[in-house]
C-alpha positions as CSV (number, residue, x, y, z in Angstrom):
1,M,-15.6,23.0,47.9
2,S,-16.0,26.7,47.4
3,A,-19.0,28.1,45.5
4,F,-18.6,29.2,41.9
5,S,-18.6,32.8,40.8
6,E,-17.0,34.8,38.1
7,A,-14.9,36.7,40.7
8,A,-13.8,33.5,42.3
9,F,-12.8,32.0,39.0
10,E,-10.9,35.1,38.0
11,K,-9.0,35.1,41.3
12,K,-8.1,31.4,40.8
13,L,-6.9,32.2,37.3
14,S,-4.7,35.0,38.6
15,E,-3.2,32.5,41.1
16,L,-2.7,29.8,38.4
17,S,1.0,28.7,38.0
18,N,2.6,26.7,35.2
19,S,2.9,23.6,37.3
20,Q,1.0,20.3,37.0
21,Q,-0.4,20.5,40.5
22,S,-1.8,24.0,40.0
23,V,-3.3,23.2,36.6
24,Q,-4.9,19.9,37.8
25,T,-6.3,21.6,41.0
26,L,-8.1,24.3,39.1
27,S,-9.2,21.8,36.4
28,L,-10.9,19.6,39.1
29,W,-12.6,22.7,40.5
30,L,-14.0,23.7,37.1
31,I,-15.2,20.2,36.3
32,H,-17.0,20.1,39.6
33,H,-18.8,23.3,38.6
34,R,-19.4,22.2,35.0
35,K,-23.0,23.4,35.1
36,H,-21.5,26.9,34.7
37,A,-19.6,25.8,31.5
38,R,-20.7,28.8,29.4
39,T,-19.5,31.3,32.1
40,I,-16.3,29.3,32.6
41,A,-15.4,29.4,28.9
42,K,-16.2,33.1,28.6
43,V,-14.2,34.1,31.7
44,W,-11.3,31.9,30.6
45,H,-11.2,33.5,27.2
46,G,-11.3,37.0,28.5
47,S,-8.6,36.4,31.1
48,L,-6.4,34.7,28.5
49,K,-6.4,37.8,26.4
50,K,-5.6,40.1,29.3
51,T,-2.9,38.0,31.0
52,K,0.8,38.6,30.2
53,P,2.3,36.6,27.2
54,S,4.4,34.3,29.4
55,R,1.2,32.9,31.1
56,K,-0.9,32.3,28.0
57,L,0.3,28.8,27.4
58,T,-0.6,27.9,31.0
59,Y,-4.2,28.9,30.2
60,L,-4.1,26.6,27.2
61,Y,-2.8,23.8,29.4
62,L,-5.7,24.4,31.8
63,A,-8.2,24.2,29.0
64,N,-6.6,21.0,27.7
65,D,-6.9,19.4,31.1
66,V,-10.5,20.5,31.6
67,I,-11.6,19.4,28.1
68,Q,-10.0,16.0,28.2
69,N,-10.9,15.1,31.8
70,S,-14.5,16.4,31.8
71,K,-15.7,14.2,28.9
72,R,-16.6,11.3,31.1
73,K,-18.7,13.7,33.3
74,G,-20.5,15.4,30.4
75,P,-20.1,17.4,27.2
76,E,-20.8,20.8,28.6
77,L,-17.2,22.1,29.0
78,T,-16.0,20.5,25.8
79,R,-18.9,22.1,23.9
80,E,-18.6,25.6,25.4
81,F,-14.8,25.8,25.1
82,S,-15.1,25.0,21.4
83,S,-16.8,28.4,20.8
84,V,-13.7,30.3,22.0
85,L,-10.8,28.0,21.2
86,L,-10.3,29.3,17.6
87,D,-9.9,32.9,18.7
88,A,-7.8,31.8,21.7
89,F,-5.2,29.8,19.7
90,S,-5.0,32.6,17.1
91,H,-4.5,35.2,19.9
92,V,-1.7,33.2,21.6
93,A,0.0,32.5,18.3
94,R,0.1,36.3,17.5
95,S,0.9,37.4,21.1
96,E,4.7,37.2,21.0
97,R,7.5,38.0,18.6
98,E,9.0,34.6,19.5
99,A,5.8,32.6,19.2
100,D,7.5,30.3,16.7
101,D,9.8,29.0,19.4
102,R,7.9,29.5,22.6
103,C,4.3,29.0,21.7
104,R,3.6,27.5,18.3
105,T,5.4,24.2,18.8
106,P,3.6,23.3,22.1
107,M,0.3,24.4,20.7
108,Q,0.7,22.3,17.6
109,R,1.8,19.3,19.7
110,L,-1.3,19.7,21.9
111,L,-3.6,19.9,18.9
112,H,-2.1,16.8,17.3
113,I,-2.9,14.9,20.5
114,W,-6.5,16.2,20.3
115,Q,-6.6,15.0,16.8
116,E,-5.3,11.5,17.6
117,R,-7.8,11.2,20.5
118,A,-10.7,12.7,18.6
119,V,-11.3,15.3,21.2
120,Y,-12.9,17.4,18.4
121,D,-13.7,16.6,14.8
122,G,-11.0,16.7,12.2
123,D,-12.2,19.9,10.4
124,F,-12.2,21.9,13.7
125,I,-8.7,20.6,14.6
126,E,-7.5,21.7,11.2
127,Q,-8.9,25.2,11.8
128,L,-7.2,25.3,15.2
129,L,-3.9,24.2,13.6
130,Q,-4.1,27.0,11.1
131,A,-4.9,29.5,13.9
132,A,-1.9,28.2,15.9
133,S,0.3,28.9,12.8
134,E,-0.6,32.5,12.4
135,R,2.1,35.2,12.5
136,K,2.0,38.3,14.5
137,T,2.3,40.5,11.4
138,K,2.0,39.8,7.7
139,K,4.8,42.2,6.9
140,R,7.4,39.8,8.1
141,T,9.9,39.0,5.4
142,R,9.8,35.4,4.2
143,E,13.1,33.6,3.5
144,L,13.3,32.2,-0.1
145,T,14.7,28.7,-0.2
146,V,15.4,26.4,-3.0
147,P,13.6,23.1,-2.5
148,V,16.0,20.2,-2.3
149,Q,14.8,16.7,-3.1
150,P,15.6,14.5,-0.1
151,T,17.5,11.4,-0.6
152,R,16.1,8.0,0.0
153,R,18.2,7.5,3.1
154,R,17.1,10.9,4.4
155,R,13.4,10.1,3.8
156,E,13.8,6.8,5.7
157,A,15.4,8.6,8.6
158,D,12.6,11.2,8.7
159,E,9.9,8.6,8.6
160,E,11.7,6.7,11.5
161,E,11.9,10.0,13.5
162,E,8.2,10.7,13.0
163,E,7.3,7.2,14.2
164,N,9.4,7.7,17.3
165,D,7.6,11.0,17.9
166,E,4.2,9.4,17.5
167,E,5.2,6.7,20.1
168,D,6.3,9.4,22.5
169,E,3.0,11.3,22.1
170,E,0.9,8.1,22.7
171,K,2.6,7.7,26.1
172,K,1.4,11.1,27.2
173,V,-1.9,11.2,29.0
174,V,-2.4,14.9,29.3
175,V,-0.3,17.7,27.9
176,L,1.3,19.6,30.7
177,P,3.9,22.3,30.9
178,A,7.4,21.1,30.4
179,A,9.0,23.6,32.7
180,V,7.8,26.0,35.4
181,M,8.0,29.6,34.4
182,E,9.5,31.4,37.3
183,D,8.1,34.7,38.5
184,D,10.0,37.8,37.3
185,H,10.7,38.7,40.9
186,Y,12.7,35.5,41.4
187,L,14.7,36.1,38.2
188,G,15.5,39.6,39.1
189,N,13.8,41.0,36.0
190,A,11.0,42.8,37.7
191,S,10.7,46.5,37.0
192,P,10.9,48.7,40.1
193,K,7.5,49.3,41.7
194,E,6.3,51.8,44.2
195,P,6.5,50.5,47.7
196,P,3.1,49.7,49.2
197,E,1.4,51.9,51.7
198,A,1.0,50.9,55.3
199,G,-2.7,50.5,54.8
200,E,-2.2,48.0,52.0
201,L,0.2,46.0,54.2
202,V,-2.4,45.9,57.0
203,R,-5.1,44.8,54.5
204,V,-2.9,41.9,53.2
205,L,-2.0,40.8,56.8
206,T,-5.7,40.9,57.7
207,E,-6.6,38.7,54.8
208,L,-4.0,36.2,55.7
209,E,-5.6,35.8,59.1
210,S,-8.4,33.8,57.3
211,A,-6.1,31.9,55.0
212,A,-6.3,28.2,54.2
213,S,-3.7,27.2,56.8
214,S,-6.0,28.6,59.6
215,D,-9.1,26.9,58.3
216,A,-9.6,24.4,61.1
217,A,-12.9,23.1,59.8
218,V,-11.5,22.0,56.5
219,R,-8.5,20.4,58.2
220,Q,-10.9,18.5,60.4
221,K,-12.8,17.2,57.4
222,I,-9.5,16.0,55.8
223,A,-8.4,14.4,59.0
224,S,-11.7,12.6,59.3
225,L,-11.7,11.1,55.8
226,P,-12.4,7.4,55.9
227,P,-9.5,5.0,55.5
228,A,-11.0,3.5,52.4
229,V,-10.3,6.7,50.3
230,Q,-6.6,6.8,51.4
231,D,-5.6,3.1,51.5
232,I,-5.6,1.1,48.3
233,S,-5.5,-2.1,50.2
234,Q,-9.1,-1.4,51.2
235,L,-10.2,-2.1,47.7
236,S,-10.0,-5.9,48.4
237,R,-13.0,-5.6,50.7
238,I,-15.3,-4.4,48.0
239,T,-17.3,-7.3,46.8
240,D,-20.3,-5.7,44.9
241,R,-20.9,-2.9,42.5
242,E,-23.0,-0.9,44.9
243,A,-20.2,-0.7,47.4
244,A,-17.8,0.2,44.6
245,E,-20.1,3.1,43.5
246,R,-20.4,4.4,47.1
247,L,-16.6,4.3,47.4
248,T,-16.3,6.1,44.1
249,L,-18.5,8.9,45.4
250,L,-16.4,9.2,48.6
251,V,-13.2,9.2,46.6
252,D,-14.5,11.9,44.2
253,E,-15.6,14.1,47.1
254,A,-12.3,13.6,48.9
255,C,-10.4,14.4,45.7
256,L,-12.3,17.6,45.2
257,L,-11.9,18.6,48.9
258,L,-8.2,18.0,48.8
259,A,-7.7,19.6,45.4
260,D,-9.6,22.7,46.5
261,Y,-7.7,22.9,49.8
262,N,-4.3,22.4,48.0
263,G,-5.2,25.1,45.6
264,R,-6.0,27.4,48.5
265,L,-2.8,26.5,50.2
266,A,-0.9,27.2,47.0
267,A,-2.6,30.6,46.7
268,E,-1.8,31.3,50.4
269,L,1.9,30.5,49.7
270,E,1.9,32.9,46.8
271,D,0.2,35.5,48.9
272,R,2.8,35.1,51.6
273,R,5.6,35.4,49.0
274,Q,3.9,38.6,47.7
275,L,3.7,39.9,51.2
276,A,7.4,39.2,51.7
277,R,8.2,41.2,48.6
278,M,5.9,44.0,49.8
279,L,7.5,44.0,53.2
280,A,11.0,44.1,51.6
281,D,9.9,47.0,49.4
282,Y,8.3,48.8,52.3
283,T,11.4,48.3,54.5
284,R,13.6,49.5,51.7
285,R,11.5,52.7,51.3
286,Q,11.5,53.2,55.1
287,Q,15.3,52.9,55.2
288,E,15.6,55.4,52.4
289,Q,13.2,57.8,54.2
290,L,15.2,57.3,57.4
291,R,18.4,58.2,55.7
292,E,16.7,61.3,54.2
293,K,15.3,62.3,57.6
294,E,18.7,61.8,59.2
295,R,20.3,64.0,56.5
296,R,17.7,66.7,57.1
297,L,18.1,66.5,60.8
298,E,21.8,67.0,60.5
299,E,21.2,70.0,58.2
300,Y,18.8,71.6,60.6
301,K,21.2,71.0,63.5
302,Q,23.8,72.9,61.6
303,K,21.3,75.7,60.9
304,L,20.4,75.8,64.6
305,S,24.0,76.0,65.5
306,R,24.5,79.0,63.2
307,V,21.4,80.8,64.5
308,T,22.5,80.2,68.1
309,W,25.9,81.7,67.3
310,V,24.3,84.8,65.7
311,R,22.0,85.1,68.7
312,R,25.0,85.0,71.1
313,E,27.0,87.5,69.0
314,L,23.9,89.8,68.8
315,K,23.5,89.7,72.6
316,A,27.2,90.5,73.1
317,H,26.9,93.4,70.7
318,I,23.8,94.8,72.4
319,Q,25.7,94.6,75.7
320,S,28.6,96.7,74.3
321,L,26.3,99.6,73.2
322,P,26.1,102.6,75.6
323,D,23.3,102.6,78.1
324,L,21.1,105.7,77.2
325,S,19.4,105.5,80.6
326,Q,22.7,106.6,82.2
327,L,22.9,110.0,80.4
328,P,22.2,113.1,82.6
329,N,18.6,114.2,82.8
330,V,18.2,117.8,81.5
331,T,15.4,119.5,83.4
332,G,13.6,122.6,82.2
333,G,14.5,121.9,78.7
334,L,17.1,123.7,76.5
335,A,17.4,127.4,76.0
336,P,15.5,128.8,73.0
337,L,17.4,129.4,69.9
338,P,18.1,133.0,69.0
339,S,15.8,134.7,66.6
340,A,16.8,136.2,63.3
341,G,16.5,139.7,64.7
342,D,18.8,138.8,67.6
343,L,21.4,137.5,65.2
344,F,21.6,140.7,63.1
345,S,21.0,143.3,65.8
346,L,23.8,145.8,66.5
């Protein structure tokens, strides 16, 4: 299990995806490091405010999993998260224009389950529900509707529907995302980015050399796990409480080891996807530059051809000029010009 630090937690949050496995993997890691509960709540709250709107619900799902599943270990995480939840729910509710459809309903459903299971006291849950119902702006025009008194049949239908909803909620153990939010790159909605430099590619490739899949030590630990933690049929051999407690410790350690390694593998997979995108962008830029260089090369070839032609013509022109060296050599110089007196003498 990797050591806890703010930087390590922030990195894991950046790698968190809206899937059950990703949420539970990070939740187990946080519960294991629950002695850092105050730092965990602070970093989670700060990262929630900085992450893009489409990932904010995922952060709430993570907090939900941590809060509900850490109670049997101790109250640290539940207590520290309570100091930031009010602002967190208010922030998420006001973070998107479409919060009514995309955020508010899941948040309210989550809080109703907390209320039913007494995760927090009723007054605090009511405050959270009010925060989850906030609007992004108070200037939004409210629609005026005339209240209509429901008929008896309609009231009965509504009551029956509410009872069915309550039964469905009771069957849920932990609120988890209903669907995986795909990355913008896979949807084709990503804004064009500058291709990476060669040095950046080298850095990413170097980091992948020490990725989870190449960690032979951890793979050996996983391979050497005792059969008792992997085979449910081994439970029949437990005959006393002491043996059961020993097995519980082994199972918890194995679960944390596997959860951490699975999280690292998931992060490596995302890193490799990112690298594939970087290589595609880099290759595209290199192809563009290659076409540009080929165009310039052709342009310079044409210039060279013209200069060569001028040179050839100039050489031919020089050869057609008279050779001054072939003129007769006048020795002794020319006769002196007549003087003015000589010109006017009789």
